[in-house]
Biopython code that builds the backbone (N, CA, C, O; Angstrom):
import numpy as np
from Bio.PDB.StructureBuilder import StructureBuilder

atoms = [
    (1, "UNK", "N", (-8.546, 3.535, -7.112)),
    (1, "UNK", "CA", (-9.753, 4.344, -7.060)),
    (1, "UNK", "C", (-10.762, 3.635, -6.168)),
    (1, "UNK", "O", (-11.031, 2.447, -6.350)),
    (2, "UNK", "N", (-11.308, 4.345, -5.226)),
    (2, "UNK", "CA", (-12.247, 3.769, -4.278)),
    (2, "UNK", "C", (-13.662, 4.099, -4.719)),
    (2, "UNK", "O", (-14.062, 5.263, -4.729)),
    (3, "UNK", "N", (-14.414, 3.077, -5.080)),
    (3, "UNK", "CA", (-15.780, 3.291, -5.554)),
    (3, "UNK", "C", (-16.748, 2.658, -4.567)),
    (3, "UNK", "O", (-16.685, 1.456, -4.306)),
    (4, "UNK", "N", (-17.631, 3.460, -4.029)),
    (4, "UNK", "CA", (-18.648, 2.958, -3.109)),
    (4, "UNK", "C", (-20.022, 3.135, -3.749)),
    (4, "UNK", "O", (-20.268, 4.093, -4.480)),
    (5, "UNK", "N", (-20.899, 2.197, -3.458)),
    (5, "UNK", "CA", (-22.263, 2.239, -3.987)),
    (5, "UNK", "C", (-23.208, 2.444, -2.817)),
    (5, "UNK", "O", (-23.146, 1.720, -1.824)),
    (6, "UNK", "N", (-24.079, 3.430, -2.937)),
    (6, "UNK", "CA", (-25.034, 3.718, -1.863)),
    (6, "UNK", "C", (-26.296, 2.891, -2.094)),
    (6, "UNK", "O", (-26.955, 3.017, -3.126)),
    (7, "UNK", "N", (-26.620, 2.047, -1.124)),
    (7, "UNK", "CA", (-27.815, 1.210, -1.199)),
    (7, "UNK", "C", (-28.939, 1.966, -0.499)),
    (7, "UNK", "O", (-28.667, 2.846, 0.318)),
    (8, "UNK", "N", (-30.163, 1.652, -0.793)),
    (8, "UNK", "CA", (-31.298, 2.392, -0.279)),
    (8, "UNK", "C", (-31.484, 2.382, 1.223)),
    (8, "UNK", "O", (-32.236, 3.211, 1.735)),
    (9, "UNK", "N", (-30.835, 1.479, 1.964)),
    (9, "UNK", "CA", (-31.080, 1.374, 3.406)),
    (9, "UNK", "C", (-29.950, 1.996, 4.242)),
    (9, "UNK", "O", (-29.640, 1.493, 5.322)),
    (10, "UNK", "N", (-29.345, 3.063, 3.766)),
    (10, "UNK", "CA", (-28.312, 3.825, 4.475)),
    (10, "UNK", "C", (-27.036, 3.049, 4.762)),
    (10, "UNK", "O", (-26.269, 3.447, 5.638)),
    (11, "UNK", "N", (-26.789, 1.969, 4.062)),
    (11, "UNK", "CA", (-25.528, 1.251, 4.172)),
    (11, "UNK", "C", (-24.739, 1.476, 2.891)),
    (11, "UNK", "O", (-25.312, 1.644, 1.815)),
    (12, "UNK", "N", (-23.434, 1.477, 3.022)),
    (12, "UNK", "CA", (-22.572, 1.641, 1.841)),
    (12, "UNK", "C", (-21.852, 0.320, 1.620)),
    (12, "UNK", "O", (-21.120, -0.150, 2.491)),
    (13, "UNK", "N", (-22.059, -0.266, 0.475)),
    (13, "UNK", "CA", (-21.371, -1.503, 0.105)),
    (13, "UNK", "C", (-20.148, -1.152, -0.720)),
    (13, "UNK", "O", (-20.192, -0.278, -1.586)),
    (14, "UNK", "N", (-19.074, -1.836, -0.443)),
    (14, "UNK", "CA", (-17.853, -1.609, -1.202)),
    (14, "UNK", "C", (-17.991, -2.325, -2.541)),
    (14, "UNK", "O", (-18.260, -3.526, -2.587)),
    (15, "UNK", "N", (-17.805, -1.577, -3.636)),
    (15, "UNK", "CA", (-17.962, -2.146, -4.968)),
    (15, "UNK", "C", (-16.788, -3.047, -5.328)),
    (15, "UNK", "O", (-16.907, -3.904, -6.204)),
    (16, "UNK", "N", (-15.652, -2.859, -4.656)),
    (16, "UNK", "CA", (-14.490, -3.697, -4.934)),
    (16, "UNK", "C", (-14.584, -4.968, -4.106)),
    (16, "UNK", "O", (-15.153, -4.966, -3.015)),
    (17, "UNK", "N", (-14.037, -6.026, -4.617)),
    (17, "UNK", "CA", (-14.039, -7.276, -3.881)),
    (17, "UNK", "C", (-12.847, -7.371, -2.952)),
    (17, "UNK", "O", (-11.979, -6.498, -2.952)),
    (18, "UNK", "N", (-12.806, -8.429, -2.163)),
    (18, "UNK", "CA", (-11.683, -8.598, -1.229)),
    (18, "UNK", "C", (-10.348, -8.817, -1.942)),
    (18, "UNK", "O", (-9.295, -8.491, -1.395)),
    (19, "UNK", "N", (-10.386, -9.364, -3.153)),
    (19, "UNK", "CA", (-9.145, -9.579, -3.904)),
    (19, "UNK", "C", (-8.529, -8.242, -4.298)),
    (19, "UNK", "O", (-7.311, -8.078, -4.227)),
    (20, "UNK", "N", (-9.352, -7.290, -4.711)),
    (20, "UNK", "CA", (-8.839, -5.971, -5.082)),
    (20, "UNK", "C", (-8.250, -5.268, -3.869)),
    (20, "UNK", "O", (-7.221, -4.603, -3.980)),
    (21, "UNK", "N", (-8.881, -5.404, -2.728)),
    (21, "UNK", "CA", (-8.348, -4.795, -1.507)),
    (21, "UNK", "C", (-7.036, -5.448, -1.101)),
    (21, "UNK", "O", (-6.121, -4.768, -0.639)),
    (22, "UNK", "N", (-6.939, -6.755, -1.270)),
    (22, "UNK", "CA", (-5.701, -7.460, -0.950)),
    (22, "UNK", "C", (-4.574, -7.019, -1.884)),
    (22, "UNK", "O", (-3.440, -6.837, -1.442)),
    (23, "UNK", "N", (-4.878, -6.849, -3.163)),
    (23, "UNK", "CA", (-3.866, -6.394, -4.111)),
    (23, "UNK", "C", (-3.392, -4.986, -3.771)),
    (23, "UNK", "O", (-2.203, -4.686, -3.883)),
    (24, "UNK", "N", (-4.305, -4.133, -3.363)),
    (24, "UNK", "CA", (-3.940, -2.774, -2.978)),
    (24, "UNK", "C", (-3.062, -2.776, -1.731)),
    (24, "UNK", "O", (-2.100, -2.011, -1.646)),
    (25, "UNK", "N", (-3.386, -3.623, -0.773)),
    (25, "UNK", "CA", (-2.580, -3.727, 0.446)),
    (25, "UNK", "C", (-1.194, -4.286, 0.141)),
    (25, "UNK", "O", (-0.203, -3.831, 0.713)),
    (26, "UNK", "N", (-1.118, -5.256, -0.742)),
    (26, "UNK", "CA", (0.181, -5.822, -1.104)),
    (26, "UNK", "C", (1.037, -4.806, -1.852)),
    (26, "UNK", "O", (2.251, -4.756, -1.655)),
    (27, "UNK", "N", (0.421, -4.003, -2.702)),
    (27, "UNK", "CA", (1.166, -2.961, -3.407)),
    (27, "UNK", "C", (1.735, -1.948, -2.415)),
    (27, "UNK", "O", (2.880, -1.516, -2.553)),
    (28, "UNK", "N", (0.943, -1.573, -1.424)),
    (28, "UNK", "CA", (1.423, -0.653, -0.397)),
    (28, "UNK", "C", (2.562, -1.276, 0.408)),
    (28, "UNK", "O", (3.544, -0.602, 0.717)),
    (29, "UNK", "N", (2.437, -2.545, 0.742)),
    (29, "UNK", "CA", (3.486, -3.226, 1.503)),
    (29, "UNK", "C", (4.788, -3.267, 0.703)),
    (29, "UNK", "O", (5.863, -3.065, 1.268)),
    (30, "UNK", "N", (4.706, -3.525, -0.599)),
    (30, "UNK", "CA", (5.908, -3.542, -1.431)),
    (30, "UNK", "C", (6.548, -2.165, -1.499)),
    (30, "UNK", "O", (7.772, -2.045, -1.451)),
    (31, "UNK", "N", (5.723, -1.118, -1.611)),
    (31, "UNK", "CA", (6.274, 0.242, -1.648)),
    (31, "UNK", "C", (7.016, 0.566, -0.358)),
    (31, "UNK", "O", (8.105, 1.138, -0.387)),
    (32, "UNK", "N", (6.426, 0.199, 0.766)),
    (32, "UNK", "CA", (7.071, 0.450, 2.056)),
    (32, "UNK", "C", (8.376, -0.349, 2.149)),
    (32, "UNK", "O", (9.386, 0.176, 2.617)),
    (33, "UNK", "N", (8.364, -1.598, 1.714)),
    (33, "UNK", "CA", (9.561, -2.426, 1.737)),
    (33, "UNK", "C", (10.667, -1.835, 0.871)),
    (33, "UNK", "O", (11.830, -1.830, 1.277)),
    (34, "UNK", "N", (10.328, -1.342, -0.303)),
    (34, "UNK", "CA", (11.320, -0.733, -1.185)),
    (34, "UNK", "C", (11.901, 0.528, -0.558)),
    (34, "UNK", "O", (13.110, 0.750, -0.625)),
    (35, "UNK", "N", (11.058, 1.354, 0.048)),
    (35, "UNK", "CA", (11.545, 2.576, 0.693)),
    (35, "UNK", "C", (12.514, 2.225, 1.826)),
    (35, "UNK", "O", (13.570, 2.847, 1.944)),
    (36, "UNK", "N", (12.172, 1.242, 2.658)),
    (36, "UNK", "CA", (13.071, 0.842, 3.738)),
    (36, "UNK", "C", (14.370, 0.276, 3.178)),
    (36, "UNK", "O", (15.435, 0.503, 3.751)),
    (37, "UNK", "N", (14.303, -0.454, 2.073)),
    (37, "UNK", "CA", (15.516, -0.982, 1.449)),
    (37, "UNK", "C", (16.426, 0.127, 0.950)),
    (37, "UNK", "O", (17.646, 0.050, 1.096)),
    (38, "UNK", "N", (15.838, 1.153, 0.363)),
    (38, "UNK", "CA", (16.623, 2.288, -0.108)),
    (38, "UNK", "C", (17.261, 3.012, 1.064)),
    (38, "UNK", "O", (18.437, 3.372, 1.000)),
    (39, "UNK", "N", (16.507, 3.232, 2.131)),
    (39, "UNK", "CA", (17.061, 3.900, 3.319)),
    (39, "UNK", "C", (18.208, 3.083, 3.897)),
    (39, "UNK", "O", (19.244, 3.645, 4.253)),
    (40, "UNK", "N", (18.044, 1.781, 3.996)),
    (40, "UNK", "CA", (19.100, 0.914, 4.517)),
    (40, "UNK", "C", (20.336, 0.969, 3.619)),
    (40, "UNK", "O", (21.458, 1.035, 4.119)),
    (41, "UNK", "N", (20.141, 0.943, 2.307)),
    (41, "UNK", "CA", (21.265, 1.028, 1.368)),
    (41, "UNK", "C", (22.000, 2.354, 1.513)),
    (41, "UNK", "O", (23.227, 2.390, 1.432)),
    (42, "UNK", "N", (21.275, 3.431, 1.724)),
    (42, "UNK", "CA", (21.922, 4.726, 1.915)),
    (42, "UNK", "C", (22.755, 4.749, 3.189)),
    (42, "UNK", "O", (23.851, 5.310, 3.199)),
    (43, "UNK", "N", (22.250, 4.145, 4.268)),
    (43, "UNK", "CA", (23.026, 4.061, 5.504)),
    (43, "UNK", "C", (24.293, 3.229, 5.308)),
    (43, "UNK", "O", (25.356, 3.574, 5.825)),
    (44, "UNK", "N", (24.175, 2.151, 4.573)),
    (44, "UNK", "CA", (25.351, 1.301, 4.317)),
    (44, "UNK", "C", (26.374, 2.063, 3.490)),
    (44, "UNK", "O", (27.565, 2.024, 3.798)),
    (45, "UNK", "N", (25.935, 2.753, 2.451)),
    (45, "UNK", "CA", (26.859, 3.531, 1.633)),
    (45, "UNK", "C", (27.478, 4.671, 2.435)),
    (45, "UNK", "O", (28.665, 4.956, 2.281)),
    (46, "UNK", "N", (26.711, 5.311, 3.266)),
    (46, "UNK", "CA", (27.242, 6.402, 4.093)),
    (46, "UNK", "C", (28.271, 5.860, 5.070)),
    (46, "UNK", "O", (29.254, 6.542, 5.359)),
    (47, "UNK", "N", (28.079, 4.675, 5.576)),
    (47, "UNK", "CA", (29.043, 4.071, 6.492)),
    (47, "UNK", "C", (30.352, 3.718, 5.810)),
    (47, "UNK", "O", (31.420, 3.824, 6.414)),
    (48, "UNK", "N", (30.275, 3.298, 4.553)),
    (48, "UNK", "CA", (31.497, 2.943, 3.824)),
    (48, "UNK", "C", (32.273, 4.183, 3.393)),
    (48, "UNK", "O", (33.502, 4.168, 3.336)),
    (49, "UNK", "N", (31.549, 5.249, 3.093)),
    (49, "UNK", "CA", (32.212, 6.472, 2.655)),
    (49, "UNK", "C", (32.792, 7.219, 3.852)),
    (49, "UNK", "O", (33.920, 7.708, 3.800)),
    (50, "UNK", "N", (32.009, 7.304, 4.937)),
    (50, "UNK", "CA", (32.426, 8.116, 6.097)),
    (50, "UNK", "C", (33.144, 7.321, 7.061)),
    (50, "UNK", "O", (33.568, 7.837, 8.095)),
]
sb = StructureBuilder()
sb.init_structure("model")
sb.init_model(0)
sb.init_chain("A")
sb.init_seg("    ")
for serial, (resi, resn, name, xyz) in enumerate(atoms, 1):
    if name == "N":
        sb.init_residue(resn, " ", resi, " ")
    sb.init_atom(name, np.array(xyz, "f"), 0.0, 1.0, " ", f" {name:<3s}", serial, name[0])
structure = sb.get_structure()
């Protein structure tokens, strides 16, 4: 969940810290890695069957 706080001088400060952003980026990287692993496994299985 992305929460932004509006400060009085027309700037938006991110309410989350850099650690939360890093954790979110790492979670996305793991998801992408898992998807690529599944795709690679499917290609390997298709090669053995066909």
